[in-house]
Short mmCIF file of the C-alpha atoms (twelve columns), coordinates in Angstrom:
data_MODEL
# 
_entry.id   MODEL 
# 
loop_
_atom_site.group_PDB 
_atom_site.id 
_atom_site.type_symbol 
_atom_site.label_atom_id 
_atom_site.label_alt_id 
_atom_site.label_comp_id 
_atom_site.label_asym_id 
_atom_site.label_seq_id 
_atom_site.Cartn_x 
_atom_site.Cartn_y 
_atom_site.Cartn_z 
_atom_site.pdbx_PDB_model_num 
ATOM 1   C CA . MET A 1   77.397  93.535  106.991 1 
ATOM 2   C CA . SER A 2   80.297  93.742  104.596 1 
ATOM 3   C CA . VAL A 3   81.020  96.128  101.750 1 
ATOM 4   C CA . LYS A 4   83.803  95.616  99.246  1 
ATOM 5   C CA . ALA A 5   85.562  98.939  99.800  1 
ATOM 6   C CA . PHE A 6   89.177  97.915  99.028  1 
ATOM 7   C CA . LYS A 7   91.166  95.326  97.125  1 
ATOM 8   C CA . LEU A 8   94.614  94.250  98.297  1 
ATOM 9   C CA . VAL A 9   97.140  94.403  95.447  1 
ATOM 10  C CA . SER A 10  100.790 93.366  95.636  1 
ATOM 11  C CA . ALA A 11  103.263 96.160  94.812  1 
ATOM 12  C CA . VAL A 12  106.767 94.894  95.690  1 
ATOM 13  C CA . GLU A 13  107.446 91.154  95.839  1 
ATOM 14  C CA . ARG A 14  110.099 89.858  98.228  1 
ATOM 15  C CA . GLU A 15  112.367 88.668  95.372  1 
ATOM 16  C CA . MET A 16  112.670 92.241  94.046  1 
ATOM 17  C CA . LEU A 17  113.904 93.449  97.400  1 
ATOM 18  C CA . MET A 18  115.974 90.655  98.870  1 
ATOM 19  C CA . GLY A 19  116.404 87.897  96.285  1 
ATOM 20  C CA . ASP A 20  117.390 84.864  98.352  1 
ATOM 21  C CA . LYS A 21  118.712 86.926  101.329 1 
ATOM 22  C CA . ASN A 22  116.212 85.867  103.946 1 
ATOM 23  C CA . TYR A 23  117.690 88.009  106.710 1 
ATOM 24  C CA . ILE A 24  116.543 91.269  105.051 1 
ATOM 25  C CA . ASN A 25  113.415 92.809  106.608 1 
ATOM 26  C CA . ILE A 26  111.387 95.878  105.694 1 
ATOM 27  C CA . GLU A 27  111.531 98.400  108.563 1 
ATOM 28  C CA . CYS A 28  109.775 101.453 107.068 1 
ATOM 29  C CA . ILE A 29  108.249 102.821 103.858 1 
ATOM 30  C CA . GLU A 30  107.584 106.194 102.270 1 
ATOM 31  C CA . CYS A 31  105.604 106.961 99.128  1 
ATOM 32  C CA . CYS A 32  105.622 110.263 97.261  1 
ATOM 33  C CA . GLY A 33  103.803 110.324 93.930  1 
ATOM 34  C CA . LYS A 34  105.168 107.333 92.001  1 
ATOM 35  C CA . ASN A 35  108.276 107.099 94.200  1 
ATOM 36  C CA . LEU A 36  108.316 104.321 96.779  1 
ATOM 37  C CA . TYR A 37  111.165 104.192 99.286  1 
ATOM 38  C CA . ILE A 38  111.863 101.220 101.548 1 
ATOM 39  C CA . GLY A 39  114.219 101.192 104.536 1 
ATOM 40  C CA . THR A 40  115.579 97.830  105.690 1 
ATOM 41  C CA . ASN A 41  117.097 96.282  108.813 1 
ATOM 42  C CA . ASP A 42  120.537 96.012  107.153 1 
ATOM 43  C CA . CYS A 43  120.806 99.802  106.674 1 
ATOM 44  C CA . PHE A 44  119.791 100.049 103.002 1 
ATOM 45  C CA . ILE A 45  117.318 102.378 101.276 1 
ATOM 46  C CA . TYR A 46  115.625 101.067 98.122  1 
ATOM 47  C CA . HIS A 47  113.964 103.355 95.593  1 
ATOM 48  C CA . PHE A 48  111.219 101.978 93.308  1 
ATOM 49  C CA . LEU A 49  108.976 103.624 90.729  1 
ATOM 50  C CA . LEU A 50  105.379 102.437 91.047  1 
ATOM 51  C CA . ASP A 51  103.368 102.231 87.860  1 
ATOM 52  C CA . GLU A 52  99.625  101.744 88.156  1 
ATOM 53  C CA . LYS A 53  98.065  99.730  85.328  1 
ATOM 54  C CA . VAL A 54  94.322  99.341  84.667  1 
ATOM 55  C CA . SER A 55  93.164  96.453  82.485  1 
ATOM 56  C CA . THR A 56  90.222  96.710  80.077  1 
ATOM 57  C CA . ALA A 57  88.163  94.863  82.700  1 
ATOM 58  C CA . GLY A 58  89.045  97.603  85.224  1 
ATOM 59  C CA . LYS A 59  91.464  95.451  87.247  1 
ATOM 60  C CA . ILE A 60  94.269  97.485  88.844  1 
ATOM 61  C CA . THR A 61  97.818  96.131  89.140  1 
ATOM 62  C CA . PHE A 62  101.120 97.758  90.115  1 
ATOM 63  C CA . ALA A 63  104.474 97.313  88.436  1 
ATOM 64  C CA . ALA A 64  107.425 98.321  90.610  1 
ATOM 65  C CA . THR A 65  110.685 99.173  88.846  1 
ATOM 66  C CA . LYS A 66  113.785 99.307  91.009  1 
ATOM 67  C CA . GLN A 67  115.754 102.519 90.471  1 
ATOM 68  C CA . LEU A 68  118.637 102.070 92.897  1 
ATOM 69  C CA . HIS A 69  119.576 101.097 96.440  1 
ATOM 70  C CA . LYS A 70  121.970 102.759 98.837  1 
ATOM 71  C CA . TYR A 71  123.856 101.497 101.890 1 
ATOM 72  C CA . LEU A 72  124.005 104.071 104.691 1 
ATOM 73  C CA . GLY A 73  127.198 102.650 106.159 1 
ATOM 74  C CA . LEU A 74  125.914 101.689 109.608 1 
ATOM 75  C CA . LYS A 75  125.065 98.349  111.172 1 
ATOM 76  C CA . LYS A 76  121.657 99.710  112.250 1 
ATOM 77  C CA . PRO A 77  118.160 99.492  110.739 1 
ATOM 78  C CA . VAL A 78  116.664 102.424 108.833 1 
ATOM 79  C CA . SER A 79  113.801 103.181 111.208 1 
ATOM 80  C CA . GLU A 80  111.883 106.008 109.456 1 
ATOM 81  C CA . LEU A 81  111.689 107.721 106.067 1 
ATOM 82  C CA . LYS A 82  109.835 110.949 105.172 1 
ATOM 83  C CA . ALA A 83  109.860 112.713 101.808 1 
ATOM 84  C CA . ALA A 84  110.028 116.502 101.487 1 
ATOM 85  C CA . SER A 85  109.218 116.730 97.775  1 
ATOM 86  C CA . ALA A 86  109.429 120.561 97.631  1 
ATOM 87  C CA . LEU A 87  113.101 120.244 98.613  1 
ATOM 88  C CA . THR A 88  113.668 116.968 96.678  1 
ATOM 89  C CA . ARG A 89  114.927 115.601 99.977  1 
ATOM 90  C CA . LEU A 90  114.335 112.354 101.848 1 
ATOM 91  C CA . LEU A 91  114.676 112.537 105.641 1 
ATOM 92  C CA . VAL A 92  116.177 109.301 106.943 1 
ATOM 93  C CA . LEU A 93  116.220 108.266 110.610 1 
ATOM 94  C CA . CYS A 94  118.910 105.741 111.451 1 
ATOM 95  C CA . ASP A 95  120.794 105.279 114.738 1 
ATOM 96  C CA . ASN A 96  119.011 108.285 116.356 1 
ATOM 97  C CA . THR A 97  120.209 110.627 113.580 1 
ATOM 98  C CA . ILE A 98  118.099 112.207 110.812 1 
ATOM 99  C CA . THR A 99  120.119 112.585 107.612 1 
ATOM 100 C CA . LEU A 100 119.043 114.563 104.517 1 
ATOM 101 C CA . VAL A 101 119.528 112.691 101.244 1 
ATOM 102 C CA . ASN A 102 118.653 113.533 97.655  1 
ATOM 103 C CA . MET A 103 115.342 111.901 96.610  1 
ATOM 104 C CA . ILE A 104 116.700 110.948 93.197  1 
ATOM 105 C CA . ASN A 105 120.233 109.618 93.778  1 
ATOM 106 C CA . LEU A 106 119.981 108.948 97.565  1 
ATOM 107 C CA . GLU A 107 123.258 110.810 98.158  1 
ATOM 108 C CA . PRO A 108 123.574 112.748 101.451 1 
ATOM 109 C CA . VAL A 109 123.497 116.564 101.070 1 
ATOM 110 C CA . PRO A 110 127.042 117.943 100.608 1 
ATOM 111 C CA . THR A 111 126.810 120.167 103.713 1 
ATOM 112 C CA . GLY A 112 126.284 117.075 105.875 1 
ATOM 113 C CA . ALA A 113 123.260 118.709 107.565 1 
ATOM 114 C CA . ARG A 114 121.630 116.363 110.069 1 
ATOM 115 C CA . ILE A 115 119.548 116.261 113.248 1 
ATOM 116 C CA . LYS A 116 121.085 114.247 116.072 1 
ATOM 117 C CA . GLY A 117 119.380 112.664 119.077 1 
ATOM 118 C CA . ALA A 118 115.971 111.713 117.597 1 
ATOM 119 C CA . THR A 119 114.078 108.578 118.655 1 
ATOM 120 C CA . THR A 120 111.225 109.275 116.183 1 
ATOM 121 C CA . PHE A 121 110.062 112.215 114.074 1 
ATOM 122 C CA . THR A 122 107.176 113.570 112.036 1 
ATOM 123 C CA . LEU A 123 106.539 116.420 109.594 1 
ATOM 124 C CA . ASN A 124 104.113 119.292 110.199 1 
ATOM 125 C CA . GLU A 125 101.593 119.028 107.335 1 
ATOM 126 C CA . ASN A 126 100.020 122.346 108.401 1 
ATOM 127 C CA . PRO A 127 103.236 124.398 108.719 1 
ATOM 128 C CA . VAL A 128 103.370 127.724 110.530 1 
ATOM 129 C CA . SER A 129 106.438 129.280 108.865 1 
ATOM 130 C CA . GLY A 130 104.845 129.956 105.442 1 
ATOM 131 C CA . ASP A 131 108.195 129.257 103.735 1 
ATOM 132 C CA . PRO A 132 107.610 126.898 100.772 1 
ATOM 133 C CA . PHE A 133 111.309 125.916 100.715 1 
ATOM 134 C CA . CYS A 134 111.358 124.551 104.228 1 
ATOM 135 C CA . VAL A 135 109.684 121.701 106.105 1 
ATOM 136 C CA . GLU A 136 108.902 121.724 109.806 1 
ATOM 137 C CA . VAL A 137 110.090 118.629 111.639 1 
ATOM 138 C CA . CYS A 138 109.114 117.570 115.142 1 
ATOM 139 C CA . ILE A 139 111.317 115.028 116.933 1 
ATOM 140 C CA . ILE A 140 111.007 113.109 120.164 1 
ATOM 141 C CA . SER A 141 114.472 113.679 121.574 1 
ATOM 142 C CA . VAL A 142 116.737 111.131 123.238 1 
ATOM 143 C CA . LYS A 143 116.817 113.673 126.102 1 
ATOM 144 C CA . ARG A 144 114.176 112.577 128.586 1 
ATOM 145 C CA . ARG A 145 110.715 114.192 128.280 1 
ATOM 146 C CA . THR A 146 111.797 116.492 125.462 1 
ATOM 147 C CA . ILE A 147 110.290 117.443 122.097 1 
ATOM 148 C CA . GLN A 148 112.218 119.570 119.603 1 
ATOM 149 C CA . MET A 149 110.952 121.511 116.563 1 
ATOM 150 C CA . PHE A 150 113.247 122.106 113.584 1 
ATOM 151 C CA . MET A 151 113.072 123.939 110.278 1 
ATOM 152 C CA . VAL A 152 114.721 121.859 107.570 1 
ATOM 153 C CA . PHE A 153 115.942 123.518 104.384 1 
ATOM 154 C CA . GLU A 154 117.542 122.011 101.292 1 
ATOM 155 C CA . ASP A 155 121.001 121.826 102.847 1 
ATOM 156 C CA . ARG A 156 120.702 122.987 106.472 1 
ATOM 157 C CA . VAL A 157 118.640 122.496 109.626 1 
ATOM 158 C CA . GLN A 158 117.696 125.004 112.302 1 
ATOM 159 C CA . ILE A 159 116.243 124.333 115.756 1 
ATOM 160 C CA . VAL A 160 113.174 126.463 116.500 1 
ATOM 161 C CA . LYS A 161 111.853 125.288 119.845 1 
ATOM 162 C CA . GLU A 162 112.497 122.813 122.625 1 
ATOM 163 C CA . VAL A 163 109.486 121.758 124.735 1 
ATOM 164 C CA . PHE A 164 109.424 119.693 127.911 1 
ATOM 165 C CA . THR A 165 106.588 117.228 128.558 1 
ATOM 166 C CA . PRO A 166 105.127 116.030 131.884 1 
ATOM 167 C CA . GLU A 167 105.932 112.358 131.066 1 
ATOM 168 C CA . GLN A 168 108.086 110.577 128.511 1 
ATOM 169 C CA . PRO A 169 106.505 110.888 125.021 1 
ATOM 170 C CA . SER A 170 106.431 107.822 122.755 1 
ATOM 171 C CA . ALA A 171 104.472 109.048 119.701 1 
ATOM 172 C CA . VAL A 172 103.649 112.450 118.217 1 
ATOM 173 C CA . ALA A 173 101.598 114.070 115.427 1 
ATOM 174 C CA . VAL A 174 101.660 117.780 114.564 1 
ATOM 175 C CA . ASP A 175 99.154  120.287 113.216 1 
ATOM 176 C CA . GLY A 176 100.251 123.939 113.155 1 
ATOM 177 C CA . TYR A 177 101.384 124.820 116.679 1 
ATOM 178 C CA . TYR A 178 99.564  121.814 118.168 1 
ATOM 179 C CA . LEU A 179 101.281 118.579 119.171 1 
ATOM 180 C CA . CYS A 180 99.198  115.497 119.872 1 
ATOM 181 C CA . LEU A 181 101.314 113.310 122.144 1 
ATOM 182 C CA . ALA A 182 101.153 109.798 123.550 1 
ATOM 183 C CA . LEU A 183 102.818 109.955 126.953 1 
ATOM 184 C CA . THR A 184 103.428 107.051 129.343 1 
ATOM 185 C CA . THR A 185 99.941  107.091 130.881 1 
ATOM 186 C CA . GLN A 186 97.826  109.418 128.716 1 
ATOM 187 C CA . TYR A 187 97.340  111.329 125.475 1 
ATOM 188 C CA . ILE A 188 97.598  115.126 125.540 1 
ATOM 189 C CA . ILE A 189 97.338  118.103 123.164 1 
ATOM 190 C CA . LEU A 190 100.164 120.622 123.651 1 
ATOM 191 C CA . ASN A 191 100.477 124.031 122.006 1 
ATOM 192 C CA . TYR A 192 104.246 124.368 121.645 1 
ATOM 193 C CA . ASN A 193 103.947 128.116 121.014 1 
ATOM 194 C CA . THR A 194 102.047 128.976 124.211 1 
ATOM 195 C CA . GLY A 195 102.999 125.931 126.323 1 
ATOM 196 C CA . VAL A 196 99.322  125.294 127.153 1 
ATOM 197 C CA . SER A 197 98.421  121.596 127.355 1 
ATOM 198 C CA . GLN A 198 95.138  119.711 127.502 1 
ATOM 199 C CA . ASP A 199 94.672  116.135 128.750 1 
ATOM 200 C CA . LEU A 200 92.688  113.878 126.405 1 
ATOM 201 C CA . PHE A 201 92.252  110.424 127.982 1 
ATOM 202 C CA . PRO A 202 94.331  107.816 129.828 1 
ATOM 203 C CA . TYR A 203 96.368  105.250 127.935 1 
ATOM 204 C CA . CYS A 204 99.068  102.821 128.998 1 
ATOM 205 C CA . SER A 205 101.874 102.880 126.439 1 
ATOM 206 C CA . ASP A 206 103.716 100.127 128.367 1 
ATOM 207 C CA . GLU A 207 100.962 97.630  127.509 1 
ATOM 208 C CA . LYS A 208 100.484 98.365  123.804 1 
ATOM 209 C CA . ARG A 209 101.648 100.548 120.985 1 
ATOM 210 C CA . PRO A 210 100.044 104.000 120.920 1 
ATOM 211 C CA . ILE A 211 98.682  105.381 117.652 1 
ATOM 212 C CA . VAL A 212 98.667  109.137 117.067 1 
ATOM 213 C CA . LYS A 213 97.702  110.248 113.587 1 
ATOM 214 C CA . ARG A 214 96.787  113.616 112.107 1 
ATOM 215 C CA . ILE A 215 93.741  113.063 109.877 1 
ATOM 216 C CA . GLY A 216 92.875  116.627 108.920 1 
ATOM 217 C CA . ARG A 217 93.163  120.231 109.997 1 
ATOM 218 C CA . GLN A 218 93.219  120.317 113.813 1 
ATOM 219 C CA . GLU A 219 92.010  116.723 114.137 1 
ATOM 220 C CA . PHE A 220 93.753  113.505 115.208 1 
ATOM 221 C CA . LEU A 221 92.967  109.786 115.370 1 
ATOM 222 C CA . LEU A 222 94.186  107.886 118.450 1 
ATOM 223 C CA . ALA A 223 94.203  104.302 119.709 1 
ATOM 224 C CA . GLY A 224 92.124  104.624 122.854 1 
ATOM 225 C CA . PRO A 225 91.399  102.263 125.741 1 
ATOM 226 C CA . GLY A 226 89.163  99.228  125.165 1 
ATOM 227 C CA . GLY A 227 90.139  98.856  121.504 1 
ATOM 228 C CA . LEU A 228 88.506  102.138 120.455 1 
ATOM 229 C CA . GLY A 229 89.716  104.367 117.632 1 
ATOM 230 C CA . MET A 230 89.081  107.830 119.103 1 
ATOM 231 C CA . PHE A 231 88.925  111.150 117.266 1 
ATOM 232 C CA . ALA A 232 90.136  114.324 118.995 1 
ATOM 233 C CA . THR A 233 90.401  117.962 117.950 1 
ATOM 234 C CA . VAL A 234 93.073  120.400 119.144 1 
ATOM 235 C CA . ASP A 235 90.452  121.742 121.598 1 
ATOM 236 C CA . GLY A 236 90.403  118.334 123.278 1 
ATOM 237 C CA . ILE A 237 86.916  117.367 122.120 1 
ATOM 238 C CA . SER A 238 85.631  114.626 119.830 1 
ATOM 239 C CA . GLN A 239 83.297  115.589 116.977 1 
ATOM 240 C CA . ARG A 240 82.864  112.006 115.755 1 
ATOM 241 C CA . ALA A 241 81.820  108.798 117.453 1 
ATOM 242 C CA . PRO A 242 84.688  106.311 118.008 1 
ATOM 243 C CA . VAL A 243 85.198  103.189 115.900 1 
ATOM 244 C CA . HIS A 244 85.545  99.743  117.517 1 
ATOM 245 C CA . TRP A 245 88.931  98.210  116.747 1 
ATOM 246 C CA . SER A 246 90.477  95.050  118.112 1 
ATOM 247 C CA . GLU A 247 92.589  95.389  121.267 1 
ATOM 248 C CA . ASN A 248 95.913  94.936  119.468 1 
ATOM 249 C CA . VAL A 249 95.864  97.463  116.617 1 
ATOM 250 C CA . ILE A 250 99.335  98.066  115.142 1 
ATOM 251 C CA . GLY A 251 98.576  100.898 112.720 1 
ATOM 252 C CA . ALA A 252 95.772  103.036 111.317 1 
ATOM 253 C CA . ALA A 253 95.201  105.055 108.171 1 
ATOM 254 C CA . LEU A 254 92.515  107.280 106.695 1 
ATOM 255 C CA . CYS A 255 91.016  106.986 103.212 1 
ATOM 256 C CA . PHE A 256 87.813  109.012 103.369 1 
ATOM 257 C CA . PRO A 257 85.171  107.950 104.257 1 
ATOM 258 C CA . TYR A 258 87.006  104.983 105.797 1 
ATOM 259 C CA . VAL A 259 89.358  104.393 108.704 1 
ATOM 260 C CA . VAL A 260 91.583  101.395 108.023 1 
ATOM 261 C CA . ALA A 261 93.281  99.506  110.881 1 
ATOM 262 C CA . LEU A 262 95.863  96.719  111.003 1 
ATOM 263 C CA . ASP A 263 96.235  94.087  113.727 1 
ATOM 264 C CA . ASP A 264 98.065  90.733  113.959 1 
ATOM 265 C CA . GLU A 265 95.698  88.934  111.601 1 
ATOM 266 C CA . PHE A 266 93.419  91.354  109.757 1 
ATOM 267 C CA . ILE A 267 92.980  94.669  108.011 1 
ATOM 268 C CA . THR A 268 89.642  96.132  109.113 1 
ATOM 269 C CA . VAL A 269 87.721  98.930  107.429 1 
ATOM 270 C CA . HIS A 270 85.303  101.151 109.375 1 
ATOM 271 C CA . SER A 271 83.134  103.951 108.002 1 
ATOM 272 C CA . MET A 272 83.601  107.409 109.545 1 
ATOM 273 C CA . LEU A 273 80.000  108.147 108.521 1 
ATOM 274 C CA . ASP A 274 78.221  105.508 110.619 1 
ATOM 275 C CA . GLN A 275 81.155  103.904 112.553 1 
ATOM 276 C CA . GLN A 276 80.191  100.430 111.309 1 
ATOM 277 C CA . GLN A 277 82.783  97.846  110.296 1 
ATOM 278 C CA . LYS A 278 82.427  97.444  106.533 1 
ATOM 279 C CA . GLN A 279 85.177  95.049  105.484 1 
ATOM 280 C CA . THR A 280 87.705  92.579  106.913 1 
ATOM 281 C CA . LEU A 281 90.705  91.409  104.915 1 
ATOM 282 C CA . PRO A 282 92.874  88.560  106.284 1 
ATOM 283 C CA . PHE A 283 96.483  89.801  106.462 1 
ATOM 284 C CA . LYS A 284 99.084  87.919  108.484 1 
ATOM 285 C CA . GLU A 285 102.442 89.274  109.669 1 
ATOM 286 C CA . GLY A 286 101.647 92.871  108.743 1 
ATOM 287 C CA . HIS A 287 103.593 95.480  110.716 1 
ATOM 288 C CA . ILE A 288 103.190 98.713  108.704 1 
ATOM 289 C CA . LEU A 289 99.990  100.495 107.630 1 
ATOM 290 C CA . GLN A 290 100.232 104.070 106.366 1 
ATOM 291 C CA . ASP A 291 98.467  106.392 103.967 1 
ATOM 292 C CA . PHE A 292 100.344 108.618 101.542 1 
ATOM 293 C CA . GLU A 293 98.381  111.298 99.642  1 
ATOM 294 C CA . GLY A 294 95.298  109.064 99.744  1 
ATOM 295 C CA . LYS A 295 97.190  105.853 98.889  1 
ATOM 296 C CA . VAL A 296 96.981  103.224 101.657 1 
ATOM 297 C CA . ILE A 297 100.007 100.928 101.854 1 
ATOM 298 C CA . VAL A 298 100.558 97.885  104.090 1 
ATOM 299 C CA . ALA A 299 103.723 95.871  104.492 1 
ATOM 300 C CA . THR A 300 104.990 92.678  106.057 1 
ATOM 301 C CA . ASN A 301 108.702 92.153  106.750 1 
ATOM 302 C CA . LYS A 302 109.085 90.845  103.210 1 
ATOM 303 C CA . GLY A 303 106.568 92.530  100.883 1 
ATOM 304 C CA . VAL A 304 104.615 95.734  100.154 1 
ATOM 305 C CA . TYR A 305 100.917 95.865  99.205  1 
ATOM 306 C CA . ILE A 306 98.502  98.618  98.224  1 
ATOM 307 C CA . LEU A 307 94.873  98.824  99.342  1 
ATOM 308 C CA . VAL A 308 93.088  100.006 96.215  1 
ATOM 309 C CA . PRO A 309 89.711  101.644 96.949  1 
ATOM 310 C CA . LEU A 310 86.803  100.586 94.759  1 
ATOM 311 C CA . PRO A 311 84.992  103.583 93.192  1 
ATOM 312 C CA . LEU A 312 82.412  104.999 95.634  1 
ATOM 313 C CA . GLU A 313 79.686  104.767 92.979  1 
ATOM 314 C CA . LYS A 314 80.347  101.031 92.652  1 
ATOM 315 C CA . GLN A 315 80.183  100.616 96.455  1 
ATOM 316 C CA . ILE A 316 76.868  102.513 96.582  1 
ATOM 317 C CA . GLN A 317 75.443  100.365 93.781  1 
ATOM 318 C CA . ASP A 318 76.507  97.190  95.614  1 
ATOM 319 C CA . LEU A 319 74.690  98.389  98.746  1 
ATOM 320 C CA . LEU A 320 71.531  99.161  96.760  1 
ATOM 321 C CA . THR A 321 71.708  95.744  95.088  1 
ATOM 322 C CA . SER A 322 71.783  94.234  98.601  1 
ATOM 323 C CA . HIS A 323 68.762  96.421  99.534  1 
ATOM 324 C CA . ARG A 324 70.841  98.249  102.165 1 
ATOM 325 C CA . VAL A 325 69.202  101.579 101.406 1 
ATOM 326 C CA . GLU A 326 70.172  103.510 104.575 1 
ATOM 327 C CA . GLU A 327 73.862  102.609 104.254 1 
ATOM 328 C CA . ALA A 328 73.829  103.494 100.549 1 
ATOM 329 C CA . LEU A 329 72.326  106.925 101.262 1 
ATOM 330 C CA . VAL A 330 74.793  107.621 104.100 1 
ATOM 331 C CA . LEU A 331 77.717  106.696 101.823 1 
ATOM 332 C CA . ALA A 332 76.281  108.738 98.942  1 
ATOM 333 C CA . LYS A 333 76.001  111.853 101.141 1 
ATOM 334 C CA . GLY A 334 79.519  111.266 102.452 1 
ATOM 335 C CA . ALA A 335 80.834  110.976 98.871  1 
ATOM 336 C CA . ARG A 336 79.874  114.604 98.206  1 
ATOM 337 C CA . ARG A 337 83.331  115.902 99.150  1 
ATOM 338 C CA . ASN A 338 85.081  113.465 96.755  1 
ATOM 339 C CA . ILE A 339 82.953  114.074 93.631  1 
ATOM 340 C CA . PRO A 340 82.527  117.299 91.548  1 
ATOM 341 C CA . LYS A 341 79.252  119.107 92.370  1 
ATOM 342 C CA . GLU A 342 77.421  118.662 89.025  1 
ATOM 343 C CA . LYS A 343 78.402  115.010 88.756  1 
ATOM 344 C CA . PHE A 344 77.362  114.438 92.385  1 
ATOM 345 C CA . GLN A 345 73.895  115.950 91.868  1 
ATOM 346 C CA . VAL A 346 73.177  113.729 88.856  1 
ATOM 347 C CA . MET A 347 74.463  110.653 90.703  1 
ATOM 348 C CA . TYR A 348 72.564  111.474 93.913  1 
ATOM 349 C CA . LYS A 349 69.233  111.910 92.096  1 
ATOM 350 C CA . ARG A 350 69.695  108.524 90.440  1 
ATOM 351 C CA . ILE A 351 70.535  106.891 93.797  1 
ATOM 352 C CA . LEU A 352 67.456  108.428 95.473  1 
ATOM 353 C CA . GLN A 353 65.314  107.125 92.639  1 
ATOM 354 C CA . GLN A 354 66.753  103.601 92.904  1 
ATOM 355 C CA . ALA A 355 66.396  103.663 96.685  1 
ATOM 356 C CA . GLY A 356 62.772  104.799 96.265  1 
ATOM 357 C CA . PHE A 357 61.959  101.845 94.012  1 
ATOM 358 C CA . ILE A 358 63.577  99.428  96.504  1 
ATOM 359 C CA . GLN A 359 61.478  100.832 99.378  1 
ATOM 360 C CA . PHE A 360 58.364  100.785 97.153  1 
ATOM 361 C CA . ALA A 361 58.924  97.100  96.303  1 
ATOM 362 C CA . GLN A 362 59.204  96.386  100.043 1 
ATOM 363 C CA . LEU A 363 55.813  98.105  100.549 1 
ATOM 364 C CA . GLN A 364 57.447  100.936 102.533 1 
ATOM 365 C CA . PHE A 365 55.326  103.512 100.750 1 
ATOM 366 C CA . LEU A 366 55.942  106.534 103.014 1 
ATOM 367 C CA . GLU A 367 59.730  106.119 102.832 1 
ATOM 368 C CA . ALA A 368 59.511  105.568 99.065  1 
ATOM 369 C CA . LYS A 369 57.379  108.711 98.675  1 
ATOM 370 C CA . GLU A 370 59.982  110.799 100.529 1 
ATOM 371 C CA . LEU A 371 62.797  109.449 98.341  1 
ATOM 372 C CA . PHE A 372 60.831  110.002 95.107  1 
ATOM 373 C CA . ARG A 373 59.978  113.519 96.236  1 
# 
């Protein structure tokens, strides 16, 4: 049963990025507030300002204004971008080297500070240092079976720890001292401070792309065997039931209470509250799906789109209109963490009342009585 949870809205059209240069492809994206950064296969970074516009009818559109673009001087693609807004720095991975550039003018830092020998990297969103003027970066090193932790400041970098892994890692997410790693044959949790590791479940990274994503404090979302989206805590346990994805998921994102996944042909939306698939959006040639501060962005090689969530109250009303009382109540309870307490209580009473009338009309008097009560 479908719910209209998201609308797909175009943000950057191909003409704005490449004009008539067909060979240009989008390799990676980063979004920080209104700033959207795009890295391309011909070694350029583009900076756009995204302006969200709401019409009188409530329709949301995005206007992207190009600020500038910068050539990094290599014949290699820009493979990853991460913003460190507290430092006004953009971390750019290109040709196995992470360079620090200014977020505004895209100029490299004058000291030339960089991290060499990285195949991929991620930021620690639950840092352990407590220094607000530093970000913690974890890289998968070009050295075999090696992870390195760095502290990155405005104009310098400092290695903190080097950790060896039992197999070659291919993807990593970090929370505090905990690393969630996709190795060649399995996922593990590794505490890089104590060296203690915990096996999660088997996975063959040779057959398909692993997904490792931090979704909250001490919790990760992983692409498991059999097309399952699995949740795991740093203790190696799962506190939520898995969601059923397709076998060939490329990327996943979280926009509470939904888990959004991308495969070759579709964007699928599952509820974390009841694990059911709620929405399917046709989307061909997508290769990036990420969430940035609650904003879910998807991209093809040529264009960037934003998945705009419909207000939860509207979704609940749509469910009630379809007489899907149980789903409406589950979603309403789940919405508690997104809505201020007083507003939630007023809304929830109204929903219970509506649900009660629906049950009453269907002659389900006991259920209606409970809801009215």
